[in-house]
C-alpha positions as a printed Julia matrix, in Angstrom:
349×3 Matrix{Float64}:
 40.51    5.24  24.22
 40.4     5.21  20.36
 41.79    7.8   18.04
 38.5     7.53  16.09
 37.09   10.05  18.56
 39.18   12.87  19.92
 38.83   14.52  23.36
 40.14   17.79  24.65
 39.42   20.27  27.37
 39.58   23.94  26.19
 39.05   26.33  29.08
 35.91   25.04  30.8
 34.6    23.18  27.72
 34.99   19.45  27.2
 35.26   18.77  23.42
 34.27   15.53  21.63
 35.33   15.37  18.02
 34.43   12.44  15.81
 37.39   11.33  13.76
 36.54    8.71  11.08
 36.39   10.98   8.03
 36.53    8.2    5.46
 33.33    6.72   7.01
 31.69   10.07   7.55
 32.38    9.48  11.3
 30.04    6.53  11.59
 30.12    5.24  15.17
 31.87    2.08  16.21
 31.57    0.28  19.53
 34.97    1.57  20.8
 33.91    5.1   19.95
 30.68    4.71  22.01
 32.59    3.28  24.94
 35.15    6.03  24.81
 32.47    8.8   24.76
 30.68    7.09  27.65
 33.93    6.99  29.73
 34.79   10.65  29.05
 31.3    11.98  29.64
 31.16   10.2   32.99
 34.46   11.68  34.02
 33.52   15.3   32.77
 30.21   15.09  34.68
 32.1    14.75  37.96
 34.53   17.53  37.05
 33.5    20.85  38.42
 35.71   22.7   36.01
 33.75   21.42  32.99
 30.85   23.78  32.36
 29.84   22.77  28.77
 30.3    19.77  26.46
 30.71   20.36  22.77
 30.25   17.56  20.07
 31.37   18.02  16.56
 33.5    16.33  13.88
 37.24   16.81  13.24
 37.18   16.97   9.43
 35.26   15.73   6.41
 31.91   16.41   4.79
 29.6    15.24   7.58
 28.93   15.16  11.36
 28.03   11.44  11.53
 26.57    9.19   8.93
 25.26    6.57  11.37
 26.63    3.42  12.98
 29.0     0.64  11.82
 26.29   -0.96   9.65
 28.62   -3.41   7.84
 29.83   -4.87  11.17
 26.24   -5.12  12.5
 25.15   -7.0    9.46
 28.13   -9.38   9.47
 27.35  -10.09  13.14
 23.67  -10.51  12.39
 24.35  -13.02   9.69
 26.06  -15.08  12.37
 25.22  -15.14  16.07
 24.38  -11.42  16.44
 26.45  -11.06  19.69
 28.7    -8.27  18.45
 25.7    -6.41  16.94
 23.7    -6.5   20.11
 26.79   -5.42  22.14
 27.17   -2.4   19.82
 23.51   -1.48  20.12
 23.68   -1.81  23.88
 26.63    0.55  24.14
 25.24    2.98  21.62
 21.91    3.27  23.41
 23.68    3.69  26.68
 25.55    6.67  25.13
 22.28    8.1   23.76
 20.62    7.81  27.21
 23.68    9.29  28.97
 23.52   12.37  26.74
 19.74   12.7   27.13
 20.06   12.69  30.96
 23.37   14.56  31.17
 23.48   17.16  33.94
 25.59   19.61  32.12
 24.63   21.46  28.88
 25.65   19.78  25.7
 25.88   21.53  22.3
 26.04   19.51  19.06
 27.01   20.77  15.64
 24.84   19.08  12.98
 27.07   20.36  10.19
 26.83   18.18   6.98
 25.63   14.61   7.02
 23.64   13.84  10.21
 21.98   10.53   9.97
 21.15    7.52  12.18
 23.74    7.36  14.86
 24.54   11.0   14.31
 20.93   11.84  15.15
 21.37    9.76  18.27
 24.22   11.9   19.67
 22.88   15.29  18.5
 19.12   15.15  19.44
 19.73   14.69  23.2
 21.8    17.85  23.29
 20.23   20.98  24.89
 21.64   23.01  21.9
 21.5    21.62  18.41
 23.1    23.73  15.68
 22.01   23.32  12.03
 23.88   24.88   9.16
 23.47   25.51   5.49
 25.24   22.15   4.97
 23.07   20.09   7.25
 21.67   16.93   5.73
 19.51   15.14   8.29
 17.72   11.82   7.8
 16.67    8.61   9.46
 16.98    6.36   6.35
 16.92    2.99   8.08
 13.84    1.6    6.44
 15.87    1.42   3.16
 18.18   -1.16   4.65
 15.71   -3.16   6.6
 16.44   -1.41   9.97
 14.35    1.1   11.78
 14.79    4.71  13.23
 16.54    3.76  16.42
 18.92    5.74  18.68
 15.86    7.35  20.26
 14.26    7.97  16.89
 10.87    6.65  18.2
 10.95    9.29  20.95
 12.03   12.27  18.75
 10.03   11.51  15.61
  6.79   10.81  17.55
  7.0    14.21  19.09
  7.36   16.21  15.87
  4.39   18.33  14.69
  1.62   16.54  12.82
  2.7    13.38  11.01
  6.14   14.7   10.04
  7.69   11.94  12.19
  5.95    9.17  10.46
  6.79   10.62   7.06
 10.52   10.87   7.91
 10.5     7.33   9.47
  8.85    5.69   6.43
 10.48    7.5    3.56
 13.93    8.41   5.0
 13.46   11.94   3.56
 16.44   14.21   3.9
 16.02   17.6    5.63
 18.22   20.63   5.27
 19.1    22.96   8.07
 16.16   25.3    7.62
 13.76   22.33   7.74
 15.43   20.97  10.98
 14.81   24.37  12.62
 11.21   24.5   11.4
 10.49   21.06  12.96
 12.34   21.67  16.14
 15.06   19.2   15.44
 17.58   22.0   15.71
 17.54   24.94  18.14
 19.65   27.36  16.09
 20.82   27.99  12.48
 24.34   29.17  12.02
 26.04   29.28   8.58
 28.9    26.9    8.37
 31.4    29.61   7.64
 30.68   31.05  11.13
 31.1    27.83  13.06
 34.76   28.27  14.01
 34.1    31.77  15.41
 31.11   30.42  17.34
 33.06   27.58  18.87
 35.8    30.07  19.95
 33.24   32.33  21.51
 31.69   29.38  23.41
 35.03   28.42  24.72
 35.71   31.88  25.86
 32.34   32.36  27.65
 30.77   28.83  28.42
 28.6    30.24  31.13
 26.58   32.31  28.64
 25.79   29.87  25.84
 22.36   31.32  25.12
 23.72   34.88  24.68
 26.66   33.6   22.55
 24.22   31.66  20.26
 21.83   34.48  19.96
 24.65   36.71  18.74
 25.75   34.08  16.17
 22.41   32.58  14.99
 20.66   33.7   11.85
 17.1    33.38  10.56
 17.17   30.31   8.3
 15.82   30.4    4.8
 12.21   29.3    4.2
 11.74   25.6    5.05
 10.7    23.6    2.08
  8.79   21.04   4.22
  6.4    23.68   5.38
  4.82   23.75   1.88
  4.17   20.0    2.19
  2.92   19.86   5.71
 -0.76   19.57   4.75
 -0.08   16.69   2.35
  2.26   14.89   4.92
 -0.37   15.2    7.77
 -3.19   14.0    5.5
 -1.51   11.22   3.51
  0.78    9.89   6.27
 -2.03   10.29   8.85
 -3.33    6.71   8.8
 -2.07    4.26  11.47
 -1.26    1.38   9.1
  1.14    1.08   6.29
 -1.53   -0.37   4.02
 -3.71    2.72   4.61
 -0.77    5.09   3.99
 -0.09    3.4    0.66
 -3.79    3.52  -0.28
 -3.97    7.27   0.54
 -0.98    8.06  -1.55
 -2.39    5.96  -4.5
 -5.83    7.7   -4.15
 -4.38   11.19  -4.08
 -2.75   10.84  -7.56
 -0.8    14.13  -7.22
  2.87   14.43  -8.34
  4.09   14.68  -4.71
  2.07   11.64  -3.61
  3.37    9.59  -6.52
  6.92   10.42  -5.76
  6.56    9.39  -2.13
  4.69    6.26  -3.16
  7.53    5.33  -5.34
  9.98    5.97  -2.52
  7.86    3.78  -0.14
  8.0     1.0   -2.7
 11.78    0.72  -2.2
 11.56    0.26   1.58
 11.28   -2.84   3.63
  7.57   -3.45   4.4
  8.53   -5.17   7.62
 10.55   -2.32   9.02
  8.12    0.25   7.76
  5.52   -1.47   9.94
  8.0    -1.66  12.79
  8.57    2.1   12.44
  4.91    2.95  12.67
  4.42    0.86  15.79
  7.51    2.28  17.35
  6.31    5.84  16.96
  2.8     4.89  18.15
  4.26    3.36  21.42
  7.01    5.98  21.87
  4.61    8.91  22.19
  3.33    7.34  25.43
  6.69    6.39  26.98
  7.23    8.25  30.23
 10.95    8.41  30.09
 13.9     7.87  27.59
 15.11    4.77  29.31
 11.82    2.99  28.43
 12.33    4.14  24.89
 15.86    2.65  24.81
 14.64   -0.67  26.32
 12.01   -1.09  23.63
 14.38   -0.11  20.8
 17.01   -2.53  22.06
 14.46   -5.35  21.92
 13.67   -4.4   18.33
 17.22   -4.09  17.31
 18.18   -7.33  18.92
 15.58   -9.16  16.84
 15.76   -7.22  13.69
 19.54   -7.34  13.21
 19.3   -11.06  12.47
 16.25  -10.92  10.15
 16.41  -11.39   6.43
 15.54   -7.84   5.46
 18.38   -6.25   7.34
 21.0    -8.59   5.94
 19.53   -8.23   2.51
 19.26   -4.46   2.76
 22.85   -3.97   3.69
 23.85   -6.35   0.89
 21.97   -4.46  -1.7
 22.63   -0.83  -0.66
 26.06   -1.03   1.08
 27.97   -4.07  -0.06
 26.96   -5.06  -3.58
 25.32   -1.61  -4.21
 22.85   -3.01  -6.68
 20.12   -1.02  -4.95
 17.71   -3.99  -5.54
 16.96   -5.58  -2.27
 14.49   -8.49  -2.27
 12.36   -7.94   0.72
 10.53  -10.89   2.51
  7.66  -10.42   2.75
  7.69   -8.16  -0.34
  4.34   -6.37   0.43
  2.79   -4.66   3.39
 -0.08   -7.23   3.23
  2.38  -10.01   3.74
  3.66   -8.66   7.08
  1.42  -10.07   9.8
  0.74   -8.41  13.24
  2.26  -11.64  14.68
  5.68  -10.91  13.0
  5.71   -7.34  14.41
  4.7    -8.76  17.87
  7.73  -11.05  17.72
 10.11   -8.17  16.83
  8.84   -6.2   19.8
  8.77   -9.14  22.21
 10.69   -8.69  25.56
 14.11  -10.37  25.9
 15.16  -12.62  28.7
 15.6   -10.6   31.88
 19.42  -10.88  31.86
 19.48   -9.79  28.14
 17.43   -6.51  28.42
 19.01   -3.13  27.91
 20.22   -1.27  30.95
 21.44    2.41  31.35
 25.08    3.11  32.3
 25.56    2.21  36.0
 27.09    5.14  37.76
């Protein structure tokens, strides 16, 4: 086990607490392995009635995955990067199919990998500090960890909007879109957790007593524009629609799109189009692992991490630099199946 994630049993509640505060609890491979091991053990323990996932301290739940390590590996042979993705997706799938109720506290920054371990939970608590996003297109990655499944099932074209722009949502917006099940002010979280530990058999009643009506969701006022302007199926058509609209909101989103990797924006659109028809979450993970295995060694990911995380010049040089330069053949290659012995597999129990 690793001290970067803490485990405890309090009453009949198994507690998982992320513990990398300096990295906003970004997930590492050992953290994923440790959570998988503990979740398997707790699933077989009749005394565990509920699993609770939160963070030990700091300003966010989980900022994502160990991006720097993934990029360093991708620039070489990619072995460590693929091993991380394989374990992370196994954790995502294990949580999605878990036989006991899981409650995740999306308090503060909840991005990327943090989405992957909170969205599978039966209960997902947003707060007044929640900052939710899938910002991967800005570093040449894509909304993985089940992002294709979750985003493709949001109302209207909200999923496509979030995947392409990396827009940040607050707690009220998460509730409005169904990404969170309850809204609880951050100052009430400690009392809520204590109440859940005292009565894990009655989670719904405890949450009903603690939850509040969230403030009006800002995104609701933009839903018509999102559905209309992000409705086209191709990136070129989305860009054209934003240009033709000419409004202030459209111009802002157009400027945002111009900073994203055209390749991974196209990957994101195809991922969401396919994911809506996947019959189970394991199929989603198999497809995402293929994409991640290919994309982690491509130019745009290495360049995106350099520009936004390492050098921080915020000036990535994408290749190709325009949507028109990204052919369907390139996207086909990124989605291509792996050799049979390299494909993703769920945890073997």
